[in-house]
C-alpha positions, 0 to 999 in steps of 0.5 A: 447495517451502516458501513461505519458499523460493519467494517469493524465486524468484517475486520474482526473476522478477517483478523481471526481468520488470517492464519486459516485463510490460505488453507481453508478454501470452504471458509473462503467461499462462505465468507465471500458470500457472506461479505457480498450479502452484508447490506441485505442484512436487516440486523442493525445491532453490531453484536447481533450481526457478529453472532449472525455471521459467525452462526452462518459460518458455523452452519456452512460446514467450514473447515475445522481450523476456521471454526477454531478461529471463530471463537475469539471473533467477539473479543477481537471486535473490541481491538479492531481500532487498537490494531489499526493504531498499532499498524499506523504507528509502527509504519509511521515511525519506520517511514520517519526514521528511514527518511531521517537517516537518508534524506529528511522528514518534513511533516511535523505530525501525521494523523490517521482517519478511517472511514467505510463506504458501500460502493466498490472503490477499485474498478477491478474485479476483486478476488476472494476478500481482496480490494476491500481497503484503499488509502490516500493523503488528502490535500492539507487545508492549511500549510501547518495542518497535520498530514492525513492518511485516510484509510477507507474500507469497503465492508462487502470486500473486507476479507483477510487479504484486504485486512493484510493489505493495510500495512502496504497501503500505509507504507505507500502513503507515508513513503510516497506521499506524506513527505513528497516535495513535489505537487501531489497528482494522480498522474505523477509516475514517480510518486505513484509508480517508481515510489510504490516500488520502494514502499513495496520493498520497505514494506516487505522489510518491515512486515514483522514489525507492522503486521506481526500476526501474519507477515507472510500473508501481508507480503503476499497481499502487498504484492498482489495489490502493488504488482497486480492491481496497480500495473493492470491498466490496458482494459481499464476505463478512464481515468484509471487507464491513463493513471495506471499506465503512468504508474507502470512507466514509473515502476519500469524506470525504477526497476531500470535504475535499480538494475544499474545500481545493482553492482554498487549494492552490498546485499548485507546492508539495508536499505539498498541504494535505490531506496536511498536514492529514491527517498532523496529524489522524493525530497526534491520539488520539481513539477510533475511535467519534470518528473514525467520527463525523468521517468521518460528519459530513464525508460529510454535508456535501454534504446539510447546509448548517450542517455545510458552513459549520462545516467550511469555517470550521474549515478556514479557521482551520486554514489561518490557523494560528489553530486546530490540526488537532484542532479540524477533527476535532471540527467541528460 
């Protein structure tokens, strides 16, 4: 079967098995084996392929909870596009509203583009059902063209954890990139590392609205993808080693500033001060080099009392609405 046909079959299976997945290890193992062999199937009819893979699961003796979930898979296949559209529209509305509350929103329109590929995208070794989805924001062909969030599935890896990671992937692209004012770069530690922490925090707040079917699984999948994959870099081949190292530096800087802001944050209020500051900083348009310098200085705060005093002074003035966020970005 072609990837464009198969991903919907696997997405339908993943959706039906969301609740059963965490408690059905036999189903996990069997499904993983079936996904890995999908490209060897001679069946090119979607309905027949769906029945074939359901039959394989039933005959393998998986847990009763998983067997019960399989009953609705064929109906679920018809709703995969609807589920994706629902996730995207919910995430877009929440991201736009959050930016409009604390900064501004520049994108006139944002579209979702869905594709599928045969080959693994991440260089990591995938755990059961993971790393079957990735997202990006391609460069706009024209300044006034709609922004695009491109979501790409790898059918051979698309289990329930991959499906549950889609909300986080959408939040990352919408919070970190669609509305960023600085130039796009995979080596930008602020957009890819610092802002990813913000996207993760917002995703966890919004999980019930974006992924009402299994919000706890969505949070777990997001944490594993963000904290695990994006921070694992030491044994990666290039360019992943460098880009992930930079993302880690950005994450460390965000965590440092979050700690500095903690005494000023009312836990009953949403979003916390780091989110408000970050959305405003993401609407400033420095060069990537200037963002690198900012991240480096923040990470040196713990070793340099002068930098720490300067950062705290800028944060205090920002909190008091005396100075704008761009002065925090250029603290010395």
